C-alpha positions as CSV (number, residue, x, y, z in Angstrom):
1,X,215.8,163.2,93.7
2,X,214.4,163.9,90.2
3,X,212.3,160.8,90.3
4,X,211.0,161.7,93.8
5,X,209.7,165.0,92.6
6,X,208.0,163.5,89.7
7,X,206.1,161.0,91.9
8,X,205.1,163.8,94.3
9,X,203.7,166.0,91.5
10,X,201.8,163.1,90.0
11,X,200.2,162.2,93.3
12,X,199.2,165.8,94.3
13,X,197.9,166.9,90.9
14,X,194.7,164.9,90.8
15,X,193.9,165.7,94.4
16,X,194.2,169.4,93.7
17,X,191.7,169.5,90.9
18,X,189.1,167.2,92.7
19,X,185.9,168.6,94.5
20,X,185.4,168.1,98.3
21,X,182.1,166.6,99.8
22,X,182.7,168.4,103.2
23,X,181.9,172.1,103.9
24,X,183.2,173.9,107.0
25,X,181.2,177.0,108.5
26,X,181.5,179.0,111.6
27,X,178.5,179.6,113.9
28,X,177.2,180.0,117.5
29,X,174.8,177.8,119.7
30,X,174.1,176.1,123.1
31,X,175.0,172.3,123.7
32,X,173.7,170.2,126.7
33,X,176.4,168.0,128.2
34,X,175.3,165.0,130.3
35,X,176.5,165.1,133.9
36,X,179.2,162.5,134.7
37,X,179.1,160.0,137.6
38,X,182.1,158.7,139.4
39,X,182.6,154.8,139.4
40,X,182.9,153.8,143.1
41,X,184.7,150.4,142.5
42,X,188.4,150.3,141.8
43,X,189.5,148.7,138.6
44,X,190.5,145.0,138.7
45,X,191.7,142.2,136.4
46,X,189.3,139.3,135.8
47,X,191.5,136.1,135.5
48,X,188.7,133.6,134.7
49,X,185.6,133.5,132.8
50,X,182.5,131.9,134.2
51,X,180.9,129.3,132.0
52,X,177.3,129.4,131.4
53,X,175.2,126.3,132.3
54,X,174.6,123.9,129.4
55,X,170.9,123.4,129.0
56,X,169.7,119.8,129.3
57,X,167.1,119.0,126.8
58,X,165.5,115.6,126.7
59,X,165.8,113.6,123.6
60,X,162.7,113.2,121.5
61,X,161.6,109.6,121.5
62,X,160.7,108.1,118.1
63,X,157.1,107.4,117.8
64,X,157.1,104.2,115.7
65,X,154.3,101.7,115.4
66,X,155.5,98.1,115.8
67,X,153.3,95.3,114.4
68,X,153.8,91.8,115.9
69,X,152.7,88.7,114.2
70,X,152.8,85.2,115.7
71,X,153.1,81.8,113.9
72,X,152.2,78.3,115.2
73,X,155.1,75.8,116.0
74,X,155.1,72.2,116.9
75,X,155.0,71.3,120.6
76,X,158.5,70.6,122.1
77,X,159.3,67.1,123.2
78,X,161.8,66.3,126.0
79,X,163.7,63.0,126.1
80,X,164.2,61.9,129.7
81,X,167.1,59.6,130.7
82,X,167.3,57.7,134.0
83,X,170.4,59.1,135.7
84,X,170.5,56.6,138.6
85,X,170.2,52.9,138.0
86,X,167.4,51.3,139.8
87,X,168.4,49.4,142.9
88,X,166.7,46.1,143.6
89,X,166.6,45.0,147.3
90,X,166.9,41.3,146.7
91,X,169.7,39.2,145.0
92,X,169.6,35.5,144.6
93,X,172.4,33.2,143.4
94,X,171.9,29.4,142.9
95,X,174.3,26.9,141.5
96,X,175.3,23.2,141.5
97,X,178.7,21.7,141.1
98,X,179.6,18.6,139.1
99,X,180.9,17.0,142.3
100,X,177.6,17.3,144.1
101,X,178.2,20.7,145.5
102,X,175.1,22.9,145.9
103,X,175.6,26.6,146.2
104,X,173.2,29.3,147.3
105,X,173.5,33.0,148.2
106,X,170.7,35.4,149.2
107,X,171.1,39.2,149.8
108,X,168.6,41.6,151.2
109,X,169.7,45.3,151.1
110,X,168.0,48.6,151.7
111,X,167.6,50.9,148.8
112,X,168.9,54.5,148.6
113,X,168.9,56.4,151.8
114,X,170.8,59.5,153.0
115,X,171.3,58.3,156.5
116,X,170.8,54.6,157.0
117,X,171.8,51.3,155.4
118,X,170.9,47.7,156.4
119,X,171.4,44.4,154.8
120,X,171.2,40.6,155.2
121,X,173.5,38.0,153.6
122,X,172.9,34.2,153.7
123,X,175.4,31.8,152.1
124,X,175.5,28.0,151.9
125,X,178.0,25.6,150.3
126,X,178.1,21.9,150.8
127,X,179.8,18.8,149.3
128,X,178.6,15.2,149.2
129,X,181.2,13.6,146.9
130,X,184.5,11.6,147.4
131,X,188.1,12.7,147.1
132,X,191.1,10.7,145.9
133,X,194.8,11.3,146.4
134,X,197.5,11.4,143.7
135,X,197.7,7.6,143.5
136,X,193.9,7.6,142.9
137,X,193.3,6.0,146.3
138,X,189.9,6.9,147.9
139,X,190.2,9.0,151.0
140,X,187.9,8.8,154.1
141,X,184.5,10.5,153.8
142,X,185.1,14.2,152.9
143,X,181.7,15.7,152.9
144,X,181.2,19.1,154.4
145,X,178.6,21.9,154.8
146,X,179.1,25.6,155.6
147,X,176.3,28.1,156.2
148,X,176.8,31.7,157.2
149,X,174.3,34.5,158.0
150,X,175.4,38.1,158.4
151,X,173.4,41.2,159.1
152,X,174.7,44.8,158.6
153,X,173.5,48.1,159.8
154,X,175.1,51.6,159.2
155,X,173.9,55.1,160.0
156,X,175.5,58.3,158.9
157,X,174.5,61.2,161.1
158,X,175.7,64.8,161.2
159,X,177.7,64.3,164.4
160,X,178.6,60.6,164.2
161,X,178.8,57.6,162.0
162,X,177.9,54.1,163.2
163,X,178.8,50.8,161.4
164,X,178.0,47.3,162.7
165,X,177.5,43.7,161.6
166,X,176.6,40.4,163.2
167,X,177.8,37.1,161.7
168,X,177.0,33.5,162.5
169,X,178.8,30.6,160.8
170,X,178.0,26.9,161.1
171,X,180.7,24.7,159.6
172,X,180.6,20.9,159.6
173,X,183.3,18.8,158.0
174,X,185.3,15.6,158.3
175,X,189.0,14.9,159.0
176,X,189.3,12.9,155.8
177,X,193.2,12.8,155.7
178,X,193.1,8.9,155.8
179,X,193.2,6.4,153.0
180,X,190.4,4.5,154.8
181,X,187.1,5.0,152.9
182,X,185.4,2.5,155.2
183,X,186.0,4.5,158.4
184,X,182.9,5.6,160.3
185,X,182.3,9.1,159.2
186,X,180.9,10.1,162.6
187,X,184.2,9.3,164.2
188,X,186.0,11.9,162.1
189,X,183.3,14.5,162.1
190,X,183.7,18.0,163.5
191,X,181.5,21.1,163.6
192,X,182.4,24.7,164.5
193,X,179.9,27.3,165.6
194,X,181.2,30.9,165.3
195,X,179.6,34.2,166.2
196,X,181.3,37.5,165.4
197,X,179.9,40.9,166.3
198,X,181.5,44.3,165.3
199,X,180.6,47.9,165.9
200,X,182.5,51.1,165.5
201,X,181.3,54.7,166.0
202,X,183.2,57.8,164.8
203,X,182.4,61.3,165.9
204,X,182.2,64.0,163.1
205,X,182.8,67.2,165.0
206,X,184.8,69.1,162.3
207,X,187.6,68.8,159.9
208,X,190.4,70.7,161.6
209,X,191.1,71.9,165.1
210,X,188.6,69.6,166.7
211,X,189.2,66.4,168.8
212,X,187.5,63.4,167.3
213,X,187.1,59.9,168.7
214,X,186.7,56.5,167.0
215,X,185.6,53.6,169.2
216,X,185.7,50.0,167.9
217,X,184.3,46.9,169.7
218,X,184.6,43.3,168.4
219,X,183.2,40.2,170.1
220,X,183.7,36.6,169.0
221,X,182.6,33.2,170.2
222,X,183.8,29.8,168.9
223,X,182.5,26.4,169.9
224,X,183.3,22.9,168.7
225,X,181.7,19.5,168.9
226,X,183.5,16.5,170.5
227,X,186.8,15.6,168.8
228,X,186.0,11.9,168.5
229,X,183.4,9.4,169.4
230,X,185.1,7.6,172.3
231,X,185.8,8.3,176.0
232,X,186.5,12.0,175.1
233,X,183.2,12.5,173.3
234,X,182.0,15.0,175.9
235,X,185.1,17.1,175.6
236,X,184.8,20.2,173.6
237,X,186.5,23.5,173.0
238,X,185.0,27.0,173.6
239,X,186.5,30.4,173.2
240,X,185.2,33.9,173.9
241,X,187.1,37.0,173.0
242,X,186.7,40.7,172.6
243,X,188.7,43.7,171.4
244,X,188.0,47.3,172.6
245,X,189.9,50.0,170.8
246,X,189.7,53.8,171.2
247,X,191.4,56.2,168.8
248,X,191.5,59.9,169.5
249,X,192.9,62.3,167.0
250,X,193.3,66.1,166.5
251,X,194.2,67.9,163.3
252,X,196.3,71.0,163.3
253,X,197.4,72.3,160.0
254,X,199.4,69.6,158.2
255,X,199.7,67.6,161.4
256,X,197.4,65.0,163.0
257,X,198.1,64.0,166.6
258,X,196.6,60.7,167.6
259,X,196.5,58.3,170.5
260,X,195.3,54.7,170.4
261,X,194.3,52.7,173.5
262,X,193.2,49.1,173.1
263,X,192.3,46.0,175.2
264,X,192.3,42.5,173.8
265,X,191.0,39.5,175.6
266,X,190.8,35.8,174.6
267,X,189.4,33.1,176.9
268,X,190.0,29.5,175.7
269,X,188.9,26.4,177.4
270,X,188.9,22.7,176.5
271,X,187.3,20.0,178.6
272,X,184.0,18.6,179.7
273,X,181.3,21.2,179.3
274,X,177.7,21.9,179.4
275,X,176.1,24.4,177.0
276,X,178.0,27.3,178.5
277,X,180.7,26.6,181.0
278,X,183.7,24.3,181.5
279,X,182.8,21.7,184.1
280,X,186.2,20.0,184.4
281,X,189.5,21.5,185.5
282,X,191.4,18.7,184.0
283,X,191.3,20.2,180.6
284,X,193.0,23.3,179.2
285,X,192.1,26.8,180.4
286,X,193.9,29.8,179.1
287,X,193.0,33.5,179.7
288,X,194.9,35.9,177.5
289,X,194.8,39.7,177.9
290,X,196.9,42.3,176.0
291,X,196.8,46.0,176.6
292,X,198.0,48.3,173.7
293,X,199.0,51.9,173.8
294,X,200.0,53.7,170.5
295,X,200.6,57.5,170.4
296,X,202.0,59.2,167.4
297,X,201.9,62.2,165.0
298,X,201.2,62.1,161.3
299,X,202.5,65.0,159.2
300,X,202.5,66.1,155.5
301,X,205.4,68.3,154.4
302,X,206.8,69.8,151.2
303,X,203.4,70.6,149.6
304,X,202.0,67.2,150.7
305,X,204.7,65.3,149.0
306,X,206.3,63.9,152.1
307,X,204.3,62.0,154.6
308,X,205.7,60.9,158.0
309,X,203.9,58.9,160.6
310,X,206.0,58.6,163.7
311,X,205.0,56.9,166.9
312,X,205.5,53.8,169.0
313,X,203.5,51.0,170.4
314,X,203.6,49.4,173.9
315,X,201.9,46.1,174.4
316,X,201.5,44.6,177.9
317,X,201.0,40.8,177.8
318,X,199.1,39.4,180.8
319,X,198.9,35.8,179.5
320,X,201.1,33.8,181.9
321,X,203.4,36.4,183.3
322,X,203.2,40.1,182.8
323,X,205.5,41.3,180.1
324,X,205.8,44.7,178.4
325,X,207.0,45.0,174.8
326,X,208.0,48.2,173.0
327,X,207.6,48.4,169.2
328,X,208.4,51.2,166.8
329,X,205.6,52.5,164.6
330,X,207.2,54.7,161.9
331,X,206.2,55.1,158.3
332,X,207.5,57.5,155.7
333,X,206.8,58.0,152.0
334,X,207.6,60.6,149.4
335,X,205.6,61.3,146.3
336,X,207.5,62.1,143.1
337,X,206.2,63.1,139.6
338,X,202.7,64.0,140.8
339,X,202.2,60.9,142.9
340,X,203.1,58.6,140.0
341,X,206.2,57.2,141.8
342,X,206.2,56.8,145.6
343,X,209.1,55.3,147.5
344,X,208.3,54.3,151.1
345,X,209.8,52.8,154.2
346,X,208.2,51.5,157.4
347,X,209.4,50.1,160.7
348,X,206.7,48.3,162.7
349,X,206.3,45.6,165.4
350,X,203.4,43.9,167.1
351,X,202.2,41.4,169.7
352,X,199.9,39.0,167.7
353,X,197.3,37.3,170.0
354,X,196.9,33.6,169.4
355,X,193.4,32.0,169.4
356,X,191.7,28.8,168.4
357,X,189.5,30.9,166.0
358,X,192.6,32.2,164.1
359,X,194.2,28.7,163.8
360,X,190.9,27.2,162.6
361,X,190.5,29.8,159.9
362,X,194.1,29.1,158.7
363,X,193.8,25.3,158.9
364,X,190.4,23.8,159.8
365,X,191.9,20.3,160.4
366,X,193.8,21.5,163.5
367,X,193.0,19.9,166.8
368,X,190.6,21.8,169.0
369,X,192.8,21.1,172.1
370,X,195.9,23.3,171.7
371,X,198.5,25.0,173.7
372,X,198.0,28.6,172.5
373,X,200.7,31.2,172.8
374,X,201.1,34.8,171.5
375,X,203.4,35.6,168.6
376,X,205.8,38.5,169.2
377,X,207.2,40.4,166.2
378,X,210.0,42.7,167.6
379,X,210.4,44.3,164.2
380,X,209.0,44.3,160.7
381,X,211.0,46.5,158.3
382,X,209.4,47.2,154.9
383,X,210.8,49.3,152.1
384,X,210.1,49.7,148.4
385,X,208.2,51.8,145.9
386,X,204.9,51.9,144.1
387,X,203.6,53.9,141.2
388,X,201.3,54.4,138.3
389,X,202.0,55.1,134.6
390,X,199.7,56.4,131.9
391,X,196.7,56.1,134.3
392,X,196.4,52.4,133.3
393,X,199.5,50.7,134.7
394,X,200.3,50.2,138.3
395,X,203.4,48.6,139.8
396,X,205.3,48.1,143.0
397,X,208.3,46.4,144.5
398,X,208.8,45.8,148.2
399,X,211.0,43.9,150.7
400,X,210.0,42.8,154.2
401,X,212.4,41.7,157.0
402,X,210.4,40.3,159.8
403,X,211.5,38.8,163.2
404,X,208.8,36.4,164.5
405,X,209.1,34.8,168.0
406,X,206.7,32.0,169.0
407,X,205.6,31.5,165.4
408,X,203.1,28.7,165.2
409,X,203.5,25.9,162.6
410,X,201.1,23.1,161.8
411,X,202.5,19.6,162.1
412,X,200.8,16.2,162.0
413,X,199.6,15.0,165.3
414,X,200.5,11.4,166.2
415,X,199.4,11.3,169.9
416,X,195.7,11.9,169.9
417,X,194.7,11.3,166.3
418,X,195.6,8.7,163.7
419,X,197.6,11.2,161.6
420,X,194.6,13.1,160.2
421,X,194.8,16.1,162.5
422,X,197.4,18.8,163.2
423,X,198.9,20.2,166.3
424,X,201.2,23.2,166.8
425,X,204.9,23.7,167.3
426,X,206.4,27.1,168.0
427,X,209.8,28.4,166.8
428,X,211.6,31.7,166.2
429,X,211.7,32.7,162.6
430,X,213.6,35.3,160.5
431,X,211.4,35.9,157.5
432,X,212.5,37.8,154.4
433,X,209.8,38.5,151.7
434,X,210.3,40.2,148.3
435,X,207.1,41.0,146.5
436,X,206.5,42.5,143.0
437,X,203.2,43.7,141.7
438,X,201.9,44.8,138.3
439,X,198.4,45.9,137.3
440,X,196.7,47.1,134.2
441,X,193.2,48.5,133.9
442,X,191.5,49.8,130.8
443,X,188.3,51.4,132.1
444,X,185.6,48.9,133.0
445,X,186.5,46.5,130.1
446,X,189.7,44.9,131.1
447,X,191.7,44.5,134.3
448,X,194.8,42.5,135.1
449,X,196.7,42.0,138.3
450,X,200.0,40.0,138.8
451,X,201.7,39.4,142.1
452,X,205.0,37.4,142.6
453,X,206.5,36.7,146.0
454,X,209.7,35.1,147.2
455,X,210.2,34.0,150.8
456,X,213.3,33.1,152.7
457,X,213.0,31.4,156.2
458,X,215.6,31.0,158.9
459,X,214.5,29.0,161.9
460,X,216.0,28.3,165.3
461,X,215.0,24.7,165.8
462,X,212.7,23.4,163.0
463,X,214.3,22.3,159.7
464,X,211.7,24.0,157.6
465,X,208.9,26.6,157.8
466,X,206.2,23.9,157.7
467,X,203.5,24.4,155.0
468,X,204.8,27.9,154.1
469,X,205.7,28.4,150.4
470,X,209.1,29.7,149.2
471,X,207.6,31.2,146.0
472,X,204.1,32.4,145.0
473,X,202.6,33.6,141.8
474,X,199.1,35.1,141.7
475,X,197.3,36.2,138.5
476,X,193.8,37.7,138.3
477,X,192.1,39.0,135.2
478,X,188.6,40.2,134.2
479,X,187.2,41.1,130.8
480,X,183.8,42.7,130.2
481,X,182.5,42.5,126.6
482,X,179.7,45.0,125.9
483,X,178.5,44.5,129.5
484,X,177.0,41.3,128.3
485,X,179.7,38.7,128.7
486,X,182.0,38.8,131.8
487,X,185.1,36.6,132.0
488,X,187.1,36.1,135.2
489,X,190.3,34.1,135.3
490,X,192.6,33.3,138.2
491,X,195.8,31.4,138.7
492,X,197.4,30.6,142.1
493,X,200.8,28.9,142.2
494,X,203.0,27.9,145.1
495,X,206.3,26.2,145.2
496,X,208.7,24.9,147.9
497,X,206.2,23.7,150.6
498,X,207.2,21.1,153.1
499,X,205.6,19.1,155.9
500,X,207.1,17.5,159.1
501,X,206.6,13.7,159.4
502,X,208.0,11.2,161.8
503,X,209.2,8.3,159.6
504,X,211.2,7.8,156.4
505,X,209.3,7.1,153.1
506,X,208.7,8.2,149.6
507,X,209.5,11.9,148.9
508,X,210.9,12.2,152.4
509,X,214.3,13.5,153.2
510,X,216.1,13.8,156.5
511,X,217.3,17.2,157.5
512,X,218.7,18.2,160.9
513,X,217.5,14.9,162.4
514,X,214.0,15.7,161.2
515,X,212.0,14.0,158.4
516,X,210.9,16.4,155.7
517,X,208.1,15.6,153.2
518,X,207.9,17.6,150.0
519,X,204.3,18.6,149.5
520,X,204.8,19.4,145.9
521,X,203.7,22.4,143.8
522,X,200.3,24.0,143.8
523,X,198.9,25.1,140.4
524,X,195.3,26.0,140.7
525,X,193.5,27.8,137.9
526,X,189.9,29.0,137.9
527,X,187.7,30.4,135.1
528,X,184.2,31.9,135.3
529,X,182.0,32.8,132.4
530,X,178.9,34.9,133.0
531,X,176.2,35.9,130.5
532,X,174.0,38.8,131.5
533,X,170.6,38.3,129.9
534,X,169.6,41.7,131.2
535,X,170.3,43.8,134.2
536,X,168.3,41.5,136.5
537,X,169.0,38.0,135.2
538,X,172.4,36.3,134.4
539,X,173.8,32.8,134.1
540,X,177.3,31.6,135.0
541,X,179.6,28.6,134.5
542,X,182.6,28.3,136.8
543,X,185.5,25.9,136.4
544,X,187.7,25.2,139.4
545,X,191.1,23.6,139.4
546,X,191.3,23.5,135.6
547,X,194.7,21.7,135.7
548,X,192.9,19.0,137.7
549,X,195.8,18.7,140.1
550,X,195.2,16.7,143.3
551,X,197.7,18.9,145.1
552,X,198.0,18.8,148.9
553,X,196.8,21.7,150.9
554,X,198.3,20.0,154.0
555,X,199.9,16.7,154.6
556,X,197.5,13.8,153.6
557,X,194.8,16.3,152.5
558,X,194.5,16.3,148.7
559,X,192.0,18.7,147.1
560,X,189.2,17.9,144.6
561,X,190.2,17.7,140.9
562,X,188.5,19.8,138.3
563,X,184.9,20.7,139.1
564,X,182.3,22.6,137.1
565,X,179.7,24.9,138.6
566,X,176.6,26.2,136.8
567,X,173.9,28.5,138.0
568,X,172.0,31.7,137.7
569,X,171.6,35.0,139.5
570,X,168.4,37.1,139.8
571,X,167.8,40.6,141.1
572,X,164.3,41.5,142.2
């Protein structure tokens, strides 16, 4: 309490003795008071504050003076390169063989066109030398000449595509399968005239959901000279045939529905003729017509890895008596490892139409007067796989099991000819074929193809499958060095071939009461060397039958030994 009083006295004492700046007085006077006004609006609370607009003022552009100066530079140069190689419309190949074999080829082709293509090809090959057998015995005159002319025309339009060609072949040769060099060559001469015409037209109405049609027409004519210069000199063979085929197909998603309708006709006649017609009914006349129907569906499944083509084929044969044949037509394959390994299986069948033209193309020394039958294959089962590796290697392995009825085999004729011509025998055949393939390709520089086949034959009546090999090896290789030197090599080998003969002798065995002659092995190697002087001119050297084997193509028909071709090619 004592301290409190001390503080109070100390605080009041200075205030007591200080002088005041304010004086208070009393007085009287009048004051005007402003009149009040009542506010009509009621009080309220303002919850938000209105924002004032932000003024938009344009930016001030800088006013700068820019001075531009130019300097001179060298004019630019552009190096042009020809992207498309120039196409020359003419191509000529001329050569001569060491065995008096002139060779000539001439091509005429249209240059680049968006819609049309046409071309002409003429080829001639002839031989004026002699041929000896393995015992170095001189054979009968073996000269021949073969000239062919083919014209092509194709047009590619928006709504359709048309392809066509017309071919004429004139082939004269001798039945030289006799060890009688003194024989009159006119008596063993033969000449074939062949005309082949082809046309196919395909509609292009769309990729999917549209029905398209492909129509194919083939016509052929084959005529021969007289078979021999005697009482039958006026007898000749003529054959006319045509194939008409219509394929309609419709795509829907991953499926394609198709139907194929075809008609095959072959008219063969042998006898006394004028320039057009058979004048004698005492010869051979055979009209052969086959009608084919083949519907089916082709589907791709499992992201296009699985492909199935399922259908059937019906062939109606009107040759001698009307017969209908039913064949399966099923193919299936599955792609593994991005299409690098593809196993496949197929079950097929067919009616193969026989013709003089087909037999001549297989063996030109066949008689022109033949009994022609159709070959029926009830089934052809094929299974295997194919694939590629490292984009350079290709390979494949397959097995075929084929049933062939009325299979034609060439055997030596002993009734009409003197053993230098062939006729036909027919038999049923079970054919098993195993084939392996291997290929290698390194760009455009090197390519290599190797094929090996093994055949097994089981026949009903004949002891052997005459002239057919039991094993084959085919090798093809090409090498391109700097696009200046081109080397091509080929090797064809066949083993286990036999011919039917009618008497015992050397290299002849008896089997199932039939005489079998061993034709021996075929080892035929070929080599071609080409030097390209420039893109328009080149020269070549070709060696045929390097091993110089006088192997037999058919019984009593040895081939020429080693021969050398030389020539040049020109584009202009």
